[in-house]
VORO-515507 format. One record per residue: residue in three letters; z, x, y of N, C-alpha, C in turn. Coordinates in steps of 0.05 Angstrom, whole numbers, plus 32768, in hexadecimal, padded with zeros to 4 digits. Atoms other than C-alpha are relative to their C-alpha. Last residue first. Example, Ala and Ser with C-alpha at 12.3 -4.5 7.8 and 13.67 -1.06 7.14 Angstrom:
ser / 7FFF / 7FF0 / 7FE8 / 808F / 8111 / 7FEB / 800E / 7FF1 / 8016 $
ala / 8000 / 8012 / 7FE8 / 809C / 80F6 / 7FA6 / 8000 / 8012 / 8018 $
//
This chain:
leu / 7FF4 / 7FEC / 7FF6 / 87A2 / 8A02 / 8617 / 8012 / 800E / 7FEB $
gly / 800B / 7FE4 / 7FFC / 876F / 89E0 / 85F9 / 8008 / 8017 / 800A $
trp / 8003 / 7FF9 / 8020 / 879D / 89A3 / 85D7 / 7FEB / 8018 / 800B $
thr / 7FEA / 7FF8 / 8009 / 87B9 / 899B / 8621 / 7FFC / 800C / 7FE4 $
leu / 7FF3 / 7FE5 / 7FF0 / 8779 / 899E / 8646 / 8017 / 8007 / 7FF0 $
ala / 800E / 7FED / 8003 / 8754 / 896F / 8614 / 8007 / 8019 / 800E $
ala / 8007 / 7FF6 / 801A / 8784 / 893E / 860E / 7FF4 / 8015 / 7FFD $
leu / 7FE7 / 7FEF / 800A / 8793 / 893D / 8656 / 8002 / 8008 / 7FE7 $
val / 8002 / 7FE1 / 7FF7 / 8749 / 892E / 865F / 801F / 800F / 8003 $
val / 8016 / 7FF0 / 8008 / 8749 / 88F6 / 8632 / 8001 / 801B / 8009 $
leu / 7FF4 / 7FFB / 8018 / 8788 / 88D4 / 8648 / 7FEA / 8016 / 7FF4 $
his / 7FEC / 7FEE / 7FF6 / 8768 / 88D7 / 8693 / 800D / 800B / 7FE5 $
gly / 800B / 7FE6 / 7FF5 / 872C / 88B3 / 867A / 8016 / 8015 / 8005 $
leu / 800C / 7FF2 / 8014 / 874C / 887C / 8656 / 7FF7 / 801C / 8008 $
tyr / 7FEC / 7FFA / 800E / 877B / 886D / 868D / 7FF7 / 800C / 7FE7 $
ala / 7FEE / 7FEE / 7FF5 / 8743 / 8871 / 86BD / 8015 / 8006 / 7FF1 $
leu / 800F / 7FE7 / 8002 / 8716 / 8848 / 8698 / 8011 / 8015 / 8004 $
pro / 8002 / 7FF6 / 8020 / 8750 / 8814 / 868D / 7FEC / 8016 / 7FFD $
ile / 7FE6 / 7FF5 / 8010 / 8756 / 8814 / 86D7 / 7FFF / 800E / 7FE5 $
phe / 7FFD / 7FE6 / 7FF9 / 870E / 8810 / 86F0 / 8016 / 800F / 7FF4 $
his / 7FED / 7FEE / 801B / 8705 / 87D6 / 86C3 / 7FFE / 801C / 800A $
arg / 7FF5 / 8012 / 8014 / 86D7 / 87B6 / 86FF / 8006 / 8011 / 7FEA $
val / 8014 / 800D / 800E / 86C4 / 87E8 / 8737 / 8011 / 7FF4 / 7FE8 $
leu / 800A / 7FF7 / 8014 / 86F6 / 87F9 / 876D / 7FF3 / 7FF5 / 7FF3 $
leu / 8006 / 7FE2 / 8005 / 86F9 / 87F7 / 87B2 / 7FFA / 8006 / 7FE7 $
arg / 7FF5 / 7FF0 / 8011 / 86F3 / 87A6 / 87BC / 7FF7 / 801C / 8002 $
gln / 8010 / 7FEE / 800C / 86E9 / 8783 / 87FE / 800B / 8014 / 7FE7 $
glu / 800A / 800E / 801D / 8719 / 8749 / 8807 / 7FE4 / 8012 / 7FF9 $
ala / 7FE7 / 8002 / 8011 / 8741 / 876D / 883F / 7FF4 / 7FF3 / 7FE5 $
gln / 8008 / 7FF8 / 801F / 8700 / 8781 / 885E / 801B / 7FFF / 7FF0 $
ala / 801A / 800A / 800C / 8701 / 8753 / 88A0 / 7FF9 / 8011 / 7FE2 $
gly / 8018 / 7FF1 / 7FFA / 874E / 8761 / 88AA / 7FE6 / 7FF5 / 7FF3 $
tyr / 8007 / 8009 / 7FEC / 8791 / 8752 / 888B / 7FE8 / 800E / 8004 $
arg / 8004 / 801C / 8006 / 87B0 / 8760 / 8849 / 7FED / 7FEF / 8013 $
leu / 8019 / 8003 / 800E / 87AA / 87A8 / 8851 / 7FF8 / 7FE1 / 8000 $
pro / 8015 / 8007 / 7FE9 / 87E5 / 87A7 / 8884 / 7FE4 / 7FF9 / 7FF3 $
met / 8002 / 8017 / 7FF7 / 8811 / 8798 / 8844 / 7FEA / 7FFF / 8019 $
val / 8019 / 800F / 7FFE / 87F7 / 87D4 / 8820 / 8004 / 7FE4 / 8008 $
ala / 800F / 7FF5 / 7FEE / 8838 / 87FA / 8830 / 7FE2 / 7FFB / 7FFD $
cys / 7FF9 / 7FF9 / 7FE5 / 8866 / 87CA / 8820 / 7FEB / 800E / 8011 $
leu / 8007 / 801A / 7FF7 / 884F / 87BE / 87DE / 7FFE / 7FFF / 801B $
cys / 801B / 8005 / 8001 / 8850 / 8807 / 87CF / 7FF6 / 7FE4 / 8009 $
ala / 8009 / 7FF4 / 7FEC / 8898 / 880A / 87E6 / 7FE1 / 7FFD / 7FFF $
thr / 8001 / 800D / 7FE9 / 88A5 / 87D1 / 87B4 / 7FFB / 8010 / 801A $
ala / 8012 / 8018 / 8003 / 888A / 87F6 / 8778 / 8002 / 7FF0 / 801D $
leu / 8023 / 7FF3 / 8000 / 88AB / 8838 / 8787 / 7FED / 7FE4 / 8006 $
leu / 8004 / 7FED / 7FDE / 88F2 / 8816 / 8796 / 7FE0 / 8008 / 8008 $
pro / 8005 / 8015 / 7FF4 / 88E7 / 87E6 / 874E / 8001 / 800B / 8020 $
ala / 8015 / 800E / 8006 / 88DB / 8827 / 872C / 7FF8 / 7FE4 / 8010 $
ala / 8016 / 7FF4 / 7FF8 / 8907 / 885A / 8748 / 7FE6 / 7FE9 / 7FFB $
phe / 800B / 800D / 7FE8 / 8940 / 882F / 873B / 7FE9 / 800C / 800A $
met / 8003 / 801B / 8003 / 894A / 8846 / 86F2 / 7FF8 / 7FF7 / 8019 $
met / 801D / 800E / 800D / 8933 / 888E / 8702 / 8002 / 7FDF / 8000 $
ala / 8019 / 7FF6 / 7FED / 8968 / 889C / 8736 / 7FE9 / 7FF8 / 7FF3 $
arg / 8005 / 8017 / 7FE9 / 899C / 8875 / 870C / 7FE8 / 8008 / 8012 $
asp / 7FED / 8004 / 7FE7 / 8990 / 88AA / 86D4 / 7FFB / 7FE7 / 8016 $
tyr / 7FFD / 7FE9 / 7FF1 / 8962 / 88A0 / 8696 / 8018 / 7FFE / 8013 $
gly / 7FFC / 7FE8 / 8008 / 8966 / 8874 / 865C / 8002 / 801C / 8012 $
his / 7FE4 / 7FFB / 8003 / 8969 / 883A / 8683 / 800B / 8017 / 7FF5 $
asn / 7FFB / 7FE3 / 8000 / 8924 / 883D / 8699 / 801E / 8005 / 7FFE $
met / 800E / 7FF2 / 8010 / 890B / 87FD / 8689 / 800A / 801C / 7FFA $
met / 7FF1 / 8000 / 801E / 894B / 87DF / 86A1 / 7FEC / 8010 / 7FF4 $
ala / 7FE9 / 7FE9 / 8000 / 8932 / 87F1 / 86EB / 8004 / 8004 / 7FE1 $
ser / 8009 / 7FE5 / 7FF8 / 88ED / 87CB / 86E6 / 8013 / 8016 / 7FFD $
met / 8006 / 7FF7 / 801A / 8919 / 8793 / 86BF / 7FED / 801C / 8005 $
leu / 7FEA / 7FF5 / 800C / 893D / 8787 / 86FD / 7FF5 / 800D / 7FE7 $
cys / 7FF4 / 7FE9 / 7FED / 8901 / 8782 / 872F / 8017 / 800C / 7FEC $
trp / 800F / 7FE7 / 7FF8 / 88DB / 8758 / 8701 / 8008 / 801E / 8004 $
leu / 8001 / 7FF8 / 8018 / 8914 / 8729 / 86EE / 7FE9 / 8019 / 7FFE $
gly / 7FE6 / 7FF7 / 8002 / 891F / 871D / 873B / 8001 / 8013 / 7FE1 $
leu / 7FFD / 7FEB / 7FF0 / 88D8 / 8711 / 8743 / 8014 / 800E / 7FF8 $
gly / 8011 / 7FE9 / 800B / 88D7 / 86E0 / 870A / 7FFF / 801C / 800E $
ala / 7FF9 / 7FF3 / 8019 / 8914 / 86C0 / 8725 / 7FEF / 8014 / 7FF4 $
leu / 7FEB / 7FF0 / 7FF7 / 88F6 / 86B7 / 876B / 8011 / 800D / 7FE4 $
arg / 800E / 7FEB / 7FF3 / 88BC / 8694 / 874F / 800F / 801F / 8001 $
arg / 8008 / 7FEF / 8017 / 88E5 / 8669 / 8723 / 7FF0 / 8017 / 800C $
thr / 7FEB / 7FF4 / 8012 / 8912 / 8653 / 875D / 7FF1 / 800F / 7FE5 $
pro / 7FFA / 7FED / 7FF6 / 88D3 / 864B / 878C / 8019 / 800C / 7FF1 $
thr / 7FEF / 8003 / 7FF2 / 88B6 / 861A / 875A / 8009 / 801A / 8011 $
arg / 800E / 8010 / 7FE9 / 8875 / 861B / 8739 / 8018 / 7FF4 / 8010 $
gly / 7FEE / 8012 / 7FFB / 887D / 865E / 871B / 7FFB / 7FE7 / 8011 $
ile / 8007 / 8020 / 800E / 883A / 8677 / 870A / 8018 / 7FF4 / 8006 $
tyr / 8019 / 800C / 7FF1 / 883D / 86BA / 8738 / 7FF9 / 7FE5 / 7FFB $
ala / 8004 / 8001 / 7FDF / 8883 / 86CF / 8733 / 7FE6 / 7FF3 / 800A $
leu / 7FF1 / 8019 / 7FF3 / 8883 / 86B6 / 86E9 / 8000 / 7FFE / 801E $
tyr / 8015 / 8015 / 8003 / 884F / 86EE / 86DC / 800B / 7FE1 / 800B $
ala / 801A / 7FFD / 7FF2 / 8875 / 8720 / 86F6 / 7FF1 / 7FEC / 8000 $
gly / 7FF8 / 8007 / 7FE9 / 88B3 / 870D / 86D1 / 7FEE / 7FFE / 8014 $
gly / 7FF5 / 801A / 8003 / 8890 / 870D / 868F / 8009 / 7FF8 / 801B $
leu / 801B / 800D / 7FF6 / 8871 / 8754 / 86A3 / 8005 / 7FDC / 7FFA $
met / 8008 / 7FF7 / 7FE7 / 88BC / 876E / 86A6 / 7FE4 / 7FF0 / 8005 $
val / 7FF5 / 800C / 7FEC / 88CC / 874A / 8667 / 7FFB / 8001 / 8017 $
leu / 800A / 801A / 8007 / 8893 / 876C / 8643 / 8011 / 7FEB / 8012 $
gly / 801E / 7FFE / 7FF5 / 88A8 / 87B2 / 865B / 7FF6 / 7FDE / 7FFE $
ser / 7FFA / 8004 / 7FE1 / 88F2 / 87A0 / 864C / 7FEA / 7FFF / 800E $
phe / 7FFB / 8019 / 7FFA / 88DF / 8794 / 8602 / 8003 / 7FFF / 8022 $
asp / 7FF5 / 8015 / 8012 / 88C1 / 87D8 / 85F5 / 8001 / 7FE5 / 8010 $
tyr / 7FEA / 8015 / 7FF7 / 88BA / 8802 / 8633 / 8006 / 7FEE / 7FF4 $
ser / 800D / 800C / 7FEE / 887B / 8828 / 861B / 8011 / 7FEA / 8006 $
thr / 8005 / 7FF4 / 7FEC / 8898 / 8865 / 85F7 / 7FEF / 7FEB / 8012 $
leu / 7FE9 / 7FF1 / 7FF0 / 88C0 / 883F / 85C6 / 7FF9 / 800A / 8018 $
ser / 8004 / 8003 / 7FE1 / 8885 / 8805 / 85BF / 801A / 8015 / 8009 $
val / 8011 / 7FEE / 7FF5 / 8874 / 8811 / 8574 / 8002 / 8000 / 8021 $
met / 8005 / 7FE6 / 800A / 88A6 / 87F3 / 854F / 7FF1 / 800E / 800C $
ala / 7FEB / 7FF1 / 7FFF / 88C2 / 87BC / 857E / 7FFD / 8015 / 7FF3 $
trp / 8002 / 7FEB / 7FE8 / 8879 / 87A9 / 8587 / 8016 / 800F / 8003 $
val / 800F / 7FEA / 8002 / 8872 / 8795 / 853E / 7FFF / 800C / 801B $
ile / 7FF8 / 7FEE / 8014 / 88B2 / 876B / 8542 / 7FEB / 8016 / 8002 $
leu / 7FE7 / 7FEE / 7FF6 / 8897 / 8750 / 8583 / 800D / 8013 / 7FEC $
leu / 8009 / 7FEE / 7FEF / 8856 / 8736 / 8560 / 8011 / 8015 / 800B $
leu / 800D / 7FEC / 8015 / 8877 / 8715 / 8526 / 7FF0 / 8016 / 8019 $
val / 7FEC / 7FF2 / 800A / 88A3 / 86EE / 8558 / 7FF1 / 8017 / 7FF0 $
ile / 7FF0 / 7FF0 / 7FE7 / 8868 / 86D6 / 8588 / 8011 / 8016 / 7FF5 $
lys / 800E / 7FE6 / 7FF9 / 8842 / 86C4 / 8544 / 800B / 8017 / 8019 $
val / 7FFE / 7FEE / 8013 / 8877 / 8694 / 8535 / 7FF2 / 801D / 7FFF $
tyr / 7FE6 / 7FF7 / 7FFB / 8875 / 8678 / 857A / 800B / 8011 / 7FEA $
asn / 7FFF / 7FEC / 7FF2 / 8830 / 8670 / 8573 / 8018 / 800A / 8004 $
val / 800B / 7FE8 / 8017 / 8834 / 8643 / 8535 / 8001 / 801A / 8018 $
glu / 7FE5 / 7FF9 / 8010 / 885A / 860B / 8562 / 7FFE / 801C / 7FF6 $
arg / 7FFF / 8003 / 8018 / 8822 / 8609 / 8594 / 8010 / 8008 / 7FED $
arg / 7FEA / 8013 / 800E / 882B / 860C / 85DA / 7FFA / 7FF1 / 7FE7 $
ala / 800C / 8013 / 800F / 87EB / 8629 / 85EF / 8013 / 7FEA / 7FF8 $
gln / 800F / 8017 / 7FED / 880A / 8649 / 8630 / 7FF4 / 7FE9 / 7FED $
val / 7FEF / 8014 / 7FF1 / 883D / 866C / 8602 / 7FF5 / 7FE8 / 800F $
trp / 7FF5 / 8011 / 8012 / 8806 / 8689 / 85D6 / 8013 / 7FEC / 8010 $
leu / 800F / 8013 / 8004 / 87E0 / 869D / 8617 / 8008 / 7FEE / 7FE9 $
phe / 8004 / 8010 / 7FEF / 881C / 86C0 / 8632 / 7FED / 7FEC / 7FFB $
ile / 7FE7 / 8011 / 7FFD / 8832 / 86E2 / 85F2 / 7FF8 / 7FEB / 8018 $
gln / 8000 / 8017 / 8018 / 87EA / 86FF / 85ED / 8015 / 7FEA / 7FFE $
gly / 8015 / 8010 / 7FF9 / 87EA / 871B / 8637 / 7FFA / 7FE5 / 7FE5 $
ala / 7FF6 / 800E / 7FED / 882F / 873E / 8628 / 7FEA / 7FE8 / 8005 $
val / 7FF1 / 8011 / 800D / 8811 / 875C / 85E9 / 800C / 7FE8 / 8013 $
ala / 800E / 800F / 8015 / 87D5 / 8775 / 8610 / 8014 / 7FEB / 7FEC $
phe / 8014 / 8015 / 7FEE / 87F6 / 878B / 864B / 7FF9 / 7FED / 7FEF $
ala / 7FEE / 8013 / 7FF1 / 8828 / 87AF / 8620 / 7FF6 / 7FE9 / 800D $
phe / 7FF8 / 8012 / 8011 / 87F0 / 87CB / 85F7 / 8019 / 7FF3 / 800A $
leu / 8014 / 8017 / 7FFE / 87D3 / 87E9 / 8638 / 8007 / 7FED / 7FE6 $
ile / 7FF4 / 8012 / 7FF5 / 8814 / 8819 / 8634 / 7FE8 / 7FE4 / 8006 $
asn / 7FFF / 7FF6 / 7FE4 / 8805 / 8841 / 85FA / 8004 / 7FE2 / 8011 $
ala / 8018 / 800C / 7FF9 / 881E / 882F / 85B2 / 7FFC / 8008 / 8024 $
gln / 7FFC / 800D / 7FEE / 884D / 885E / 858B / 7FE6 / 7FF5 / 8011 $
leu / 7FF5 / 8021 / 800E / 883E / 886A / 8540 / 8007 / 7FF0 / 801F $
cys / 8013 / 800F / 800C / 8819 / 88AD / 854E / 8004 / 7FE3 / 7FFE $
ala / 8017 / 8008 / 7FEB / 8849 / 88C3 / 8583 / 7FE9 / 7FF1 / 7FF6 $
leu / 7FF7 / 8018 / 7FEF / 8887 / 88B7 / 854E / 7FE5 / 7FFA / 8014 $
leu / 7FFD / 8018 / 8008 / 8864 / 88E7 / 8522 / 8002 / 7FE7 / 800E $
arg / 8022 / 8003 / 8003 / 8855 / 891E / 854F / 8002 / 7FE0 / 7FF3 $
asp / 800A / 8007 / 801B / 88A3 / 8917 / 855E / 7FE5 / 7FF8 / 8003 $
asp / 7FF5 / 7FF2 / 8012 / 88B5 / 893A / 85A0 / 7FFC / 8000 / 7FE3 $
phe / 7FE3 / 8008 / 8009 / 8882 / 8918 / 85C5 / 800F / 8016 / 7FEE $
his / 7FF3 / 7FF6 / 8016 / 8847 / 8934 / 85E9 / 8018 / 7FF7 / 7FFD $
leu / 7FE1 / 7FFE / 7FF5 / 8818 / 890B / 8612 / 800F / 800B / 7FE5 $
ala / 7FFB / 7FF7 / 7FE2 / 87CE / 8917 / 8608 / 801F / 8005 / 8008 $
leu / 8005 / 7FE7 / 7FFE / 87C0 / 890B / 85C0 / 800A / 8014 / 8019 $
thr / 7FF3 / 7FF1 / 8012 / 87E4 / 88D0 / 85B0 / 8002 / 801E / 8001 $
tyr / 7FE0 / 7FFE / 7FF9 / 87CD / 88B2 / 85F2 / 8010 / 8014 / 7FF0 $
gly / 7FFD / 7FF0 / 7FEA / 8781 / 88C7 / 85E6 / 801D / 7FFF / 800C $
pro / 8005 / 7FE1 / 800D / 877F / 88A8 / 85A1 / 8009 / 8017 / 8016 $
gln / 7FEA / 7FF2 / 800E / 87A1 / 8865 / 85BF / 7FFA / 801D / 7FF4 $
ala / 7FF1 / 7FEC / 7FF5 / 8774 / 885A / 85F4 / 8015 / 800F / 7FF3 $
leu / 8016 / 7FE6 / 7FFC / 8739 / 8837 / 85D1 / 8012 / 8015 / 800C $
val / 800B / 7FF5 / 8016 / 876C / 8806 / 85B2 / 7FF4 / 801B / 8003 $
ala / 7FE3 / 7FF3 / 800E / 8793 / 87F5 / 85F1 / 7FF4 / 8016 / 7FE6 $
trp / 7FF4 / 7FE3 / 7FF1 / 874D / 87EA / 8611 / 8014 / 800C / 7FF3 $
gly / 801A / 7FEA / 8003 / 8734 / 87BC / 85DA / 8008 / 8015 / 800D $
trp / 7FFB / 7FF3 / 8016 / 877B / 8795 / 85DA / 7FE8 / 801B / 7FF4 $
leu / 7FE5 / 7FF3 / 7FFC / 8778 / 8785 / 8624 / 7FFF / 8013 / 7FE6 $
arg / 8007 / 7FE5 / 7FEE / 8730 / 876F / 861C / 8015 / 8012 / 8001 $
asn / 800E / 7FE9 / 800E / 8749 / 8744 / 85E5 / 7FF5 / 8015 / 800F $
val / 7FEF / 7FF4 / 8008 / 8779 / 871F / 8619 / 7FF3 / 8012 / 7FE7 $
gln / 7FEF / 7FF9 / 7FEF / 8745 / 870A / 8644 / 8010 / 8015 / 7FEF $
gly / 8011 / 7FE5 / 7FFB / 871B / 86F2 / 860C / 800D / 8012 / 8017 $
gln / 7FFB / 7FEA / 8018 / 8758 / 86CB / 85F3 / 7FEA / 8016 / 8006 $
thr / 800F / 800A / 8015 / 8759 / 86A0 / 8634 / 8007 / 801B / 7FEF $
ile / 8003 / 7FEA / 800A / 8792 / 869E / 8666 / 7FEE / 7FF8 / 7FE6 $
ala / 7FF7 / 7FFA / 801C / 878E / 865B / 868D / 7FF8 / 801C / 7FF7 $
thr / 7FF2 / 8018 / 800A / 8780 / 864A / 86D4 / 800B / 7FFF / 7FE6 $
his / 800F / 8014 / 8017 / 876F / 8692 / 86E3 / 8012 / 7FE8 / 7FFB $
arg / 8015 / 8010 / 7FF1 / 8790 / 86AC / 8724 / 7FEC / 7FF3 / 7FEF $
ala / 7FFB / 801B / 7FEE / 87CC / 86B9 / 8703 / 7FED / 7FF3 / 800C $
leu / 8000 / 8013 / 8015 / 87AD / 86F4 / 86D6 / 8006 / 7FE5 / 800B $
asn / 801A / 8008 / 8008 / 879B / 8717 / 8718 / 8003 / 7FEA / 7FE3 $
arg / 800A / 800E / 7FEB / 87E4 / 8717 / 8733 / 7FE3 / 7FF5 / 7FF3 $
cys / 7FF3 / 8020 / 8000 / 87FF / 8725 / 86ED / 7FF0 / 7FF3 / 8019 $
trp / 800B / 8012 / 8013 / 87D8 / 8760 / 86EE / 8004 / 7FEE / 7FFA $
val / 801D / 8008 / 7FFD / 87E8 / 8775 / 8730 / 7FEF / 7FFA / 7FEA $
leu / 7FFD / 801C / 7FE5 / 8834 / 876E / 872A / 7FDE / 7FFB / 8002 $
gly / 7FF8 / 801E / 800B / 882E / 8793 / 86E4 / 8000 / 7FED / 8011 $
phe / 8017 / 8010 / 8010 / 8809 / 87CB / 8701 / 8005 / 7FE7 / 7FF1 $
leu / 800E / 8003 / 7FF0 / 8842 / 87D5 / 872E / 7FE0 / 7FF6 / 7FF9 $
pro / 7FFD / 8017 / 7FF3 / 8876 / 87D3 / 86FC / 7FEC / 7FF3 / 8017 $
phe / 8009 / 8015 / 8011 / 8850 / 8807 / 86D1 / 800A / 7FE2 / 800E $
ala / 8019 / 8009 / 8008 / 8848 / 8836 / 8704 / 7FF9 / 7FE9 / 7FF1 $
gly / 800F / 801C / 7FED / 8889 / 883A / 8728 / 7FE4 / 7FF5 / 7FF9 $
arg / 7FF5 / 801E / 8002 / 88AA / 8865 / 86F5 / 7FF3 / 7FEA / 800C $
gly / 800E / 800E / 8015 / 8875 / 889C / 86F9 / 800C / 7FE7 / 7FF7 $
leu / 8013 / 8011 / 7FF7 / 8893 / 88B1 / 873B / 7FF4 / 7FF1 / 7FF0 $
trp / 7FF7 / 8017 / 7FEF / 88CF / 88C8 / 8723 / 7FEF / 7FEB / 8008 $
gln / 7FF5 / 8014 / 8018 / 88B3 / 88F0 / 86E2 / 800A / 7FE4 / 8012 $
leu / 8015 / 800B / 8009 / 888C / 8914 / 871C / 8003 / 7FEA / 7FED $
gly / 8010 / 800B / 7FEC / 88C9 / 8925 / 8741 / 7FE9 / 7FEC / 7FF9 $
gly / 7FF6 / 8021 / 7FFC / 88EB / 8938 / 8706 / 7FF1 / 7FF0 / 801F $
ile / 7FFD / 8000 / 7FE9 / 88BC / 8970 / 86F3 / 800C / 7FE3 / 8007 $
asp / 7FE5 / 800B / 7FFB / 88C6 / 897F / 86AE / 8005 / 7FFE / 8017 $
leu / 7FF3 / 7FF3 / 7FEC / 887E / 89A5 / 86A8 / 8020 / 7FF7 / 8009 $
glu / 7FE4 / 7FF9 / 800E / 8873 / 898E / 865B / 800B / 8014 / 8020 $
phe / 7FFB / 7FE6 / 7FFE / 8824 / 898E / 866C / 801C / 800F / 7FFE $
ala / 801B / 7FF4 / 800D / 8817 / 894D / 8656 / 8004 / 801D / 7FFB $
arg / 7FF8 / 7FFF / 801F / 885C / 8932 / 866E / 7FEE / 800F / 7FEB $
asn / 7FE6 / 7FF4 / 8003 / 8853 / 8949 / 86B4 / 8005 / 7FFB / 7FE4 $
ile / 8005 / 7FE5 / 7FF6 / 880A / 8936 / 86B4 / 801B / 8009 / 7FFB $
his / 800C / 7FFB / 8017 / 881C / 88EC / 8698 / 7FFB / 8024 / 7FFE $
asp / 7FE7 / 7FFE / 8019 / 8853 / 88E4 / 86CD / 7FF3 / 8008 / 7FE6 $
ala / 7FEA / 7FE9 / 7FF8 / 8824 / 88FB / 870C / 8011 / 7FFE / 7FE5 $
leu / 8008 / 7FE3 / 8000 / 87EB / 88D4 / 86EC / 8016 / 8015 / 8002 $
met / 8006 / 7FF9 / 8018 / 8812 / 8893 / 86EA / 7FF8 / 801A / 7FF6 $
met / 7FE6 / 7FFC / 8005 / 8827 / 889A / 8733 / 8001 / 8005 / 7FDF $
leu / 7FF5 / 7FE4 / 7FF9 / 87E0 / 88A3 / 8742 / 801E / 8009 / 7FF7 $
leu / 800A / 7FE9 / 800E / 87CF / 8868 / 871B / 8003 / 801C / 8006 $
ala / 7FEF / 8002 / 8017 / 8800 / 883D / 873E / 7FF4 / 8011 / 7FE4 $
leu / 7FE6 / 7FF9 / 7FF5 / 87E6 / 8852 / 8786 / 8012 / 8001 / 7FDB $
val / 8002 / 7FE4 / 7FFB / 879D / 8842 / 876C / 8018 / 8011 / 8004 $
lys / 8007 / 7FF3 / 8018 / 87AE / 87FF / 8751 / 7FFB / 8020 / 8002 $
leu / 7FE2 / 7FFD / 800E / 87DA / 87F1 / 878F / 7FF2 / 8009 / 7FE3 $
ile / 7FEF / 7FEB / 7FF7 / 879A / 8803 / 87B7 / 8018 / 8000 / 7FF4 $
asp / 800C / 7FE9 / 800B / 876A / 87D3 / 8790 / 8013 / 801E / 8007 $
thr / 8004 / 7FFC / 8019 / 8795 / 879B / 8798 / 7FF6 / 801C / 7FF2 $
gln / 7FE5 / 7FFE / 800A / 87A5 / 87A0 / 87E1 / 7FFF / 8005 / 7FE1 $
arg / 7FF5 / 7FE7 / 7FF7 / 875D / 87A4 / 87EC / 8015 / 800B / 7FF8 $
ala / 800E / 7FF0 / 8012 / 874E / 8766 / 87C1 / 8003 / 8020 / 8007 $
ser / 801E / 7FFE / 8000 / 8781 / 8743 / 87E7 / 7FF8 / 800E / 7FF2 $
phe / 800F / 7FEC / 7FF5 / 87CB / 873C / 87C8 / 7FE3 / 7FFA / 8005 $
arg / 801B / 8009 / 8004 / 87F0 / 86FC / 87C1 / 7FED / 8018 / 800C $
leu / 800B / 7FFC / 801A / 8834 / 8724 / 87B2 / 7FE3 / 7FEF / 8002 $
thr / 8001 / 7FEA / 8004 / 884B / 8722 / 87FB / 7FF1 / 8008 / 7FE6 $
gly / 8011 / 7FF6 / 7FEF / 883C / 86DC / 8807 / 7FFB / 8019 / 7FFE $
thr / 801A / 8010 / 8009 / 8863 / 86C5 / 87D1 / 7FE8 / 800B / 800C $
leu / 8006 / 7FE9 / 8019 / 889E / 86FD / 87E7 / 7FE3 / 7FEF / 7FF2 $
leu / 7FFE / 7FE4 / 7FF9 / 88A0 / 86D5 / 882D / 7FF2 / 8010 / 7FE6 $
ser / 8015 / 8001 / 7FF2 / 8896 / 868F / 8812 / 7FFA / 801A / 800A $
asp / 801B / 8003 / 8014 / 88CA / 8698 / 87E1 / 7FEA / 8003 / 800D $
leu / 7FFB / 7FE7 / 8010 / 88FE / 86B6 / 8813 / 7FE3 / 7FFC / 7FEB $
arg / 800A / 7FEC / 7FF7 / 88F0 / 867A / 883F / 7FF7 / 8020 / 7FF4 $
gln / 801A / 8004 / 7FF8 / 88FA / 864B / 880F / 7FED / 8015 / 8012 $
val / 800D / 7FFA / 8017 / 893E / 866D / 87F8 / 7FE3 / 7FF7 / 8004 $
gly / 8006 / 7FE5 / 8005 / 8951 / 866F / 883F / 7FF2 / 8009 / 7FE5 $
ser / 8015 / 7FF5 / 7FF3 / 8945 / 8627 / 8847 / 7FFC / 801F / 8000 $
pro / 7FFA / 7FF9 / 7FE4 / 8973 / 8611 / 8811 / 7FE6 / 800E / 800D $
leu / 7FF8 / 7FE9 / 7FFD / 8950 / 85E9 / 87D8 / 800A / 800D / 801C $
gly / 7FE8 / 7FFF / 800F / 8953 / 85A1 / 87D1 / 800D / 801A / 8001 $
tyr / 7FE8 / 8009 / 7FF5 / 890B / 859C / 87E1 / 8018 / 8005 / 7FF4 $
ala / 7FE9 / 8005 / 800D / 88DE / 85CA / 87D3 / 8018 / 7FF7 / 8005 $
met / 7FE8 / 7FFF / 7FFC / 88A0 / 85C3 / 8800 / 8012 / 7FFD / 7FE9 $
//
């Protein structure tokens, strides 16, 4: 019980906290939905289709992946360097396919831009360093952010990291105020990540993610709610695989 807070705030926190505590079945379905939205966006870009609807769908992928990832991360008592190293490893493996598959106006720019898995790796590393509470780690964070600023133009730059930070706070916050602030930050930055597009694109991210969360709510209950649908590491493997396929198709055409 959070004493001193209006009852409406406490009820809202209870409702949202319950909604974000995904079952295993919900988690896997959300991953699949986010993957499909990402595929739509990447196919649109790789084949230069310029279909607005596919680009619109793609806006919801990263915020949704971010919520699921932070939910899984918050289930652990503490983040370990081993967990973060796996993220770095997947990101490095995905980079060649990302560079070849997705067409950019400037080919040199494409070679210097990091894929979205690096955003998760950078965020995870920062979370770990903050968790350790060592002064030297804050110097490392500044240096890491300087590098990230140079290579993240196609991966939502700082706004993506802030969005992930908001999602993580929504799970680990010890008070309703902090949890609601984290969720509000996740929602705001989900829109602000797309500030370079029109308003429809900006609001597509939080709206699509929210729609997906509402769609999977019934899956939280039932005898099969905790049964997994996906094998371990399915999402990073699917990410690598689809980039390789897109690269082969686009360079072969």
